C-alpha positions in Angstrom: 70.2 59.4 85.6 67.1 59.6 83.5 63.7 59.4 85.4 65.3 59.0 88.8 62.7 57.5 91.1 61.5 59.5 94.0 60.6 58.2 97.4 58.8 61.1 99.0 55.4 60.3 97.4 55.6 56.5 97.9 57.6 55.8 101.1 56.4 57.1 104.4 57.3 56.8 108.1 54.6 57.2 110.7 55.2 56.8 114.4 53.0 53.9 115.6 52.6 52.4 112.1 54.7 49.3 111.7 57.0 50.4 114.5 57.8 53.6 112.7 59.7 51.7 109.9 59.4 53.1 106.3 56.4 51.6 104.5 54.9 51.9 101.0 52.2 54.5 101.4 48.7 53.1 101.4 49.8 49.4 101.6 51.6 49.1 105.0 54.2 46.9 103.3 57.6 47.7 104.9 60.4 48.7 102.6 62.5 46.2 104.5 60.2 43.4 103.4 60.4 44.4 99.7 64.2 44.5 99.8 64.3 41.1 101.6 62.2 39.6 98.8 64.6 41.0 96.2 67.7 39.7 98.1 66.4 36.1 98.3 64.5 35.9 95.0 64.6 38.8 92.6 61.7 37.4 90.6 59.3 40.3 90.6 56.4 38.2 89.4 56.6 36.1 92.6 56.6 39.3 94.7 53.6 40.7 92.8 51.8 37.4 93.4 52.5 37.7 97.2 51.6 41.4 97.2 49.0 42.0 94.3 48.6 45.7 95.1 52.4 46.3 94.8 53.5 48.1 91.7 56.8 48.3 89.9 56.9 52.0 90.9 56.6 50.9 94.6 59.6 48.5 94.1 61.6 51.2 92.4 60.8 53.6 95.3 62.1 51.0 97.8 65.3 50.6 95.9 65.7 54.3 95.6 65.1 54.6 99.4 67.8 52.0 100.1 70.2 53.7 97.6 69.7 57.1 99.3 70.6 55.6 102.6 73.8 54.0 101.3 74.7 57.1 99.3 74.5 59.3 102.4 76.6 57.0 104.6 79.8 58.5 105.9 82.8 56.4 104.8 84.9 55.0 107.6 88.4 56.4 107.8 91.0 54.2 106.0 93.7 52.9 108.4 97.2 52.6 107.1 98.6 49.0 107.2 101.7 48.7 109.2 
């Protein structure tokens, strides 16, 4: 995929900061909150109104972070139906 977004420069986890959850570096906005906004209302303009310092690159980094988590999941074994 062209220009695959990276998370290492935008998403950080720091013990004691936001309970150790991943946040957008320099903003203290949890990745979880960005994803929640996108789930319930994917209108980026509304999100940017709520978080004026948030950038499209930050949003892409959050999505890439979530993608990486899902991509690395171990599939559950398939059970044969009897």
